[in-house]
C-alpha positions in Angstrom: -0.1 0.0 0.2 0.5 3.6 -0.6 0.2 5.6 2.6 0.3 9.8 2.8 0.6 10.5 6.5 -0.3 13.6 8.4 2.1 13.1 11.1 1.2 15.6 14.1 5.0 17.6 14.7 5.1 19.7 18.3 8.7 20.0 19.8 6.9 20.2 24.4 4.3 21.3 25.3 5.5 25.2 24.5 5.6 24.6 21.5 3.5 24.9 18.1 2.5 22.4 16.5 1.8 21.6 13.3 0.6 18.4 10.7 3.5 17.5 8.8 2.8 15.5 5.4 4.7 12.0 5.1 4.3 9.7 2.2 5.1 6.1 2.8 5.1 3.3 -0.1 4.8 -0.6 0.1 3.4 -0.9 3.1 2.6 -4.5 4.7 -1.4 -5.2 5.5 -0.4 -7.5 7.5 2.2 -4.3 9.6 0.9 -3.0 13.0 0.4 0.6 13.2 3.3 0.8 15.1 5.5 -1.1 12.5 4.3 1.3 10.1 5.8 4.0 12.2 8.5 2.2 12.6 9.2 2.3 8.8 8.7 5.7 8.5 11.4 6.2 11.4 13.8 4.4 10.1 13.4 6.3 6.3 13.5 10.0 8.8 17.3 9.0 10.0 18.8 7.5 7.5 17.4 11.0 5.4 19.3 12.6 9.1 15.7 14.0 9.8 14.3 13.6 13.2 12.1 11.1 13.5 8.7 10.7 15.6 8.4 10.7 19.0 5.5 8.0 20.0 5.2 6.1 22.9 4.5 2.5 23.1 5.6 -0.4 25.4 4.7 -3.9 25.2 2.9 -3.8 21.5 0.3 -6.5 23.3 -3.2 -3.9 24.4 -1.8 -4.2 28.4 0.5 -1.0 28.9 -2.2 1.5 26.7 1.2 3.8 26.6 0.9 3.9 22.5 -2.6 5.9 22.6 -2.8 7.3 19.4 -5.8 9.7 17.7 -6.1 8.0 14.1 -8.5 9.6 11.4 -10.7 11.0 14.3 -11.2 7.7 16.6 -9.5 7.2 19.6 -6.9 3.9 18.9 -8.0 4.0 15.0 -11.0 2.8 13.2 -11.2 -0.7 14.7 -12.5 -1.9 17.8 -11.6 -3.7 21.0 -8.0 -3.2 20.3 -5.5 -0.7 21.4 -3.2 1.5 18.5 -0.5 -1.5 18.7 -2.7 -3.8 18.1 -4.2 -1.9 15.1 -2.8 -3.0 11.6 -2.6 -1.3 8.3 -5.2 -4.2 7.0 -7.6 -1.6 8.5 -7.1 1.1 6.1 -6.7 1.0 1.5 -4.0 1.7 -0.9 -4.0 5.8 -1.3 -5.5 6.1 1.6 -4.8 9.6 3.4 -4.6 9.0 7.3 -4.4 12.0 10.0 -2.3 10.5 12.9 -2.6 13.3 16.5 -2.2 12.8 20.0 -5.0 12.4 22.2 -6.2 15.8 22.8 -7.0 17.5 26.3 -5.9 20.3 29.3 -5.4 17.0 31.6 -3.0 15.4 29.2 0.2 18.3 28.0 2.4 16.9 25.0 5.4 16.1 25.3 6.9 15.7 21.7 4.9 15.5 19.0 2.3 12.1 19.7 3.2 11.4 23.3 1.5 12.6 25.6 2.1 13.5 29.6 -1.1 11.2 31.1 0.3 10.9 34.9 -2.1 12.6 36.1 -4.6 9.7 36.0 -1.6 8.5 38.3 -2.1 10.6 41.0 -6.0 9.8 40.3 -4.4 6.5 41.8 -3.1 7.4 44.4 -5.7 10.0 45.8 -7.8 6.7 46.6 -7.2 3.5 44.1 -5.8 1.3 46.2 -6.5 -0.4 49.4 -5.0 -0.2 53.2 -4.3 -3.7 54.7 -2.9 -4.7 57.7 0.7 -7.1 57.2 1.1 -7.2 60.4 0.6 -10.9 60.7 -3.2 -10.7 60.9 -3.9 -11.0 57.8 -6.8 -12.8 56.5 -5.9 -14.7 53.0 -8.7 -13.3 50.2 -9.6 -16.5 49.4 -11.3 -17.0 52.3 -13.8 -14.2 51.5 -17.3 -15.3 50.3 -17.6 -12.5 47.1 -20.5 -13.0 44.8 -20.4 -14.3 42.1 -21.6 -11.5 40.0 -19.6 -8.7 41.9 -16.4 -10.3 41.3 -17.1 -10.3 37.3 -18.2 -6.9 37.3 -15.4 -5.7 39.7 -12.6 -7.7 37.5 -14.2 -6.3 34.1 -13.6 -3.0 35.6 -9.9 -4.1 36.9 -9.5 -4.1 32.8 -9.0 -0.7 32.9 -5.2 0.0 31.3 -5.0 3.6 31.5 -4.7 4.1 28.1 -6.9 7.9 28.1 -8.9 6.7 25.4 -12.0 7.6 27.1 -10.8 10.7 27.7 -10.0 11.3 23.3 -13.4 10.5 22.3 -15.0 12.1 24.9 -16.1 16.1 24.0 -15.7 17.5 27.7 -12.4 15.2 28.1 -13.8 13.5 30.4 -11.9 11.1 32.4 -16.0 9.5 34.6 -15.2 5.9 32.9 -11.6 5.2 34.2 -12.1 7.0 37.8 -15.5 4.9 37.2 -14.2 1.6 37.1 -11.3 2.4 39.3 -13.9 3.0 42.0 -16.0 0.2 40.6 -13.0 -2.7 41.4 -12.9 -1.9 44.8 -16.3 -1.1 45.9 -17.8 -4.4 45.2 -15.5 -6.4 46.6 -15.3 -6.3 50.6 -11.6 -5.2 50.9 -12.7 -2.2 49.7 -15.4 -1.3 52.0 -12.9 -0.1 54.8 -12.3 2.7 52.8 -15.4 3.3 50.0 -16.0 6.8 51.3 -12.8 8.8 51.5 -11.6 6.5 48.1 -14.5 7.7 45.6 -13.9 11.7 47.4 -10.4 11.9 47.0 -10.6 10.4 43.6 -13.3 12.8 42.4 -12.2 15.5 43.3 -8.6 14.9 42.3 -10.2 14.7 39.1 -11.5 17.8 39.2 -8.3 19.4 40.4 -6.5 18.0 36.9 -9.1 19.9 35.1 -10.8 17.0 33.1 -14.4 17.9 31.9 -17.3 16.2 33.0 -19.5 13.4 31.7 -20.9 14.2 28.6 -23.9 10.8 28.3 -22.9 9.9 24.8 -21.4 6.7 25.6 -18.2 7.8 23.0 -15.9 6.6 26.6 -17.3 2.5 25.8 -17.6 2.8 21.7 -13.3 3.4 22.3 -12.2 1.9 25.0 -9.7 -0.8 23.9 -11.6 -3.1 26.7 -14.9 -2.0 26.9 -15.5 -1.4 30.1 -18.9 -0.3 30.7 -20.5 3.0 31.4 -22.0 1.4 34.6 -19.4 2.1 36.4 -19.8 5.7 36.3 -23.8 5.3 37.3 -21.7 3.3 40.6 -19.6 5.8 41.3 -21.7 8.7 40.9 -23.5 6.1 43.7 -20.4 5.4 45.4 -20.2 9.3 45.2 -23.9 10.1 46.8 -23.9 7.7 49.2 -20.0 9.1 50.7 -21.3 13.0 50.6 -24.6 11.7 52.1 -22.2 10.7 55.6 -19.7 13.5 55.0 
C-alpha cells in the first residue's frame, strides 16, 4: 500500500505544533500500525531527519502507552484494540491517515505524539488502593465470600489499562469512565469497603483538580475503550459518591 501520513509534530507543550505530510510506500497490510511508524522513522533517520516521537512499550494491548488519535478516533478505526493491535489492513491503498496525540488539557503534549498522562497516576494515588494490615493478622482473600456477579463486575472494571481513550473521545475530555472503573473494582469487593468513603471523594476531587471535564452521556468513551469498560461504572461511581457525600 502507498499512504499519505499527516502527523502532528510538536517540540514540547510550550511550542506550537502542526501537521506534517509524509509519504510511505510498500506498506504491508499485515504490519501493525506501530510497525508502520517504525518504518517511517527508519527512513527519516536514514535521511538525517528527526524521527516522529511516539510512546509504546508492550505492543500487546496491555499497557495502553501507544495511545494515538487516528483519523479522528482514539486507537483508530478498529474496535476493542489499542493502537499497537491495529493493523494496516484496516486502511486502503492511497489512503490519507491523520495521526495526532490524545488532546485534553490534563494530557499536555511532551513531544509529537507523546502526551503526559501522569494525571491518571495522581488520581490513582488519591484513592485507588486498599490499606492492608501486614502485621501477621492478614486474612487470605480467598477466605472472604464474594458474590460471583460482583466478582465478575469487579474484574471487568479492573481490566481498564488507563490508556486515556475515554478522555480523548469525550468532547468534554471527561475521565469519568477511568475513575468509575477504578472506584468500581474496589467498591464491589469486601476488601474495598473500609476506605470506600474516602476513596471516591478523594479520587473525584483529584479528577476535577486535574482539569478533566464532566460526563457528556454520549457513550463515546465506552465505544472507543479498547477494553470495553461499561458506562455502568460511571453510574456506580456516582452512587458511591452520593453515599459518601451524605455520610460526610
